[in-house]
Phi, psi and omega in degrees: 000320179302312179298324180296320179293324178297319179299319179297315181295321181289322184271336180085001178207164179248123179270118179279137180294145177284151176303128181221204184299323182295316180294320179299323182293335182285332181273162177288126178290148176287162177304322180292319179296322177294321180297313180298317180299319177294323178295316178298317178300322178297314180301318180298327181289344182262009180273133179266182184295331178286339182113347180292142180251127182106344184290334177295328185266316185242098184273002183291304186180210176064022183298320178295312183297311183293321178294319178298314179297318180296319176302313179298320180297322181286318179287337178297332181254015169106358178285147179225153181298336181279349182294134175274062181224166175303324179292316179299315181293324177295318179298312180300319181292319179294322178293320175300323178297312181297328184271002174298148184300331183275359180278330179245135178276183186294342179272350183099014187266125178265354186265000182270314186301326183247003179074014183275355175059208184289341172301302181299324179297317180294319180297312183293320180296319178297313181300313180297321178300320180286341182265356179303126181087359184249010180294167182285340178204178183297324180297313180293322177301315180298319180292320177301312181296316181297311182293322181296315180297321179294323178292320177297317179300323178294318178301319178295317179296320183294325177295329184278356175299134182300127179269131181293334178238124185294347175298334185266002181298131180098350182252184181226160180227199189296326183239155181298335183259018183292147179257011175224191184203161171214162188289324184298307178295319183301316183296324175299319180292323181295314180297320179296318180294318180293319179294321179296318178296317177301328183275000177092010177279169184274114178226116181298134179302322183294335178292314178296315181300318180293324177294319179300318179298320181293317181298316180295325179292343179277354178287130186275097180188148165291162184229155178279184185294342178264005178087006181277140181293140180271332181262110182258025168222065180213193184198186184277147180250168180298320176219155177308131180097345180271180180263156182285157172223166180304317183287317182287326175299317180293322177303308181297324180300315180286315187301314181296324181288323177299330179274005177086010182269055186293336184256011181296133180300333178299330180289318179300314180296321182291319178300314180299317182292317182292326180295336177280339184279327183067163178268104185229137180293346178286346177297138176294140184055048186302308185294319178298311181293323184287328173304312179291319182301311184296314180292323180293317178293324176301319179297330178292328173081183175062207182294330180300313178296319181294317181296317181296317181295319179297319179299314181295315181301316181298319180289314184291323179296325178286333186271346186292138182274168183299330181277004180093355184268171168238149182241131180298156183250209188309123176077353185286315170058018181249174184283171178293331177299315179298308181295321182293316179299316179294322177297317180295318178298326177289316184287341185268015189302331182267004183280330172066026180271339181259118183304326185297333183261001180282144180281000000 
């Protein structure tokens, strides 16, 4: 206290501390903040000695994908690997796991070691892109950037594999050498590429442009002579020519906006279609779809984004289990780690810590 008074006398003024974690801790947390904190605690409980998150519950595989999703969920609400907290230490340990030499193969592929295929590769690449500059030291920062660029390069090469059907040109599928494509795998790669570009990594413009064309081709509608969709109450399908679903509609909604296509007519049609569907746990791939839905509606902004988030919050608060987790529903077939990470990413839409989701 004596030294503090001396500083005041020498400087002639008192600098008041900015509101921070200590002040936040003094106020009552909102129900959503409490829910997120319980979800984070569940993810930490699922970390094994190697640093992988989810392996305690799901011993089959997907260690890269689940750890990547969990890392994103934690950084989305403000935790960092440098933090001297249980969350910070868990983040640093999980990041070390992902950066181990055996997690990525010699081609730069993250989807082989854990069997998560291009899904896992896109998730890990997105996570690493968001972590550029957030490592615990210069060595880890350098390794994050190096591994991330190598992973990005694989995504670019995979898109350029000759497609047997030109409807699939510009997209990605389960494996890097696939000759077809689907929207689900494609959107993970697109988000990873956009995040990597934002982080200053090398991403060819033509790769993004080609992906945008594929995503738009997945919109379910006849088109006029100029290529504009005629049906403005429709949405994106799993593959071109198919019908829309809650999850695929939400994927396309977010992906096009992340690529800067805010005025695309396909988005207007998808918003109209999704508003009729409502946020219901009976939707197939509910957690997966709602992650995209919440972020996509947030990008639309205004009352639309607020209404969508409130709807999602009401459902997720009711669905959370006693242990802090969320459990996937019909057709989801994944572990509680997967569902919990996606639920946190959905509820954290207003936190603004991840650049890829900022408007």
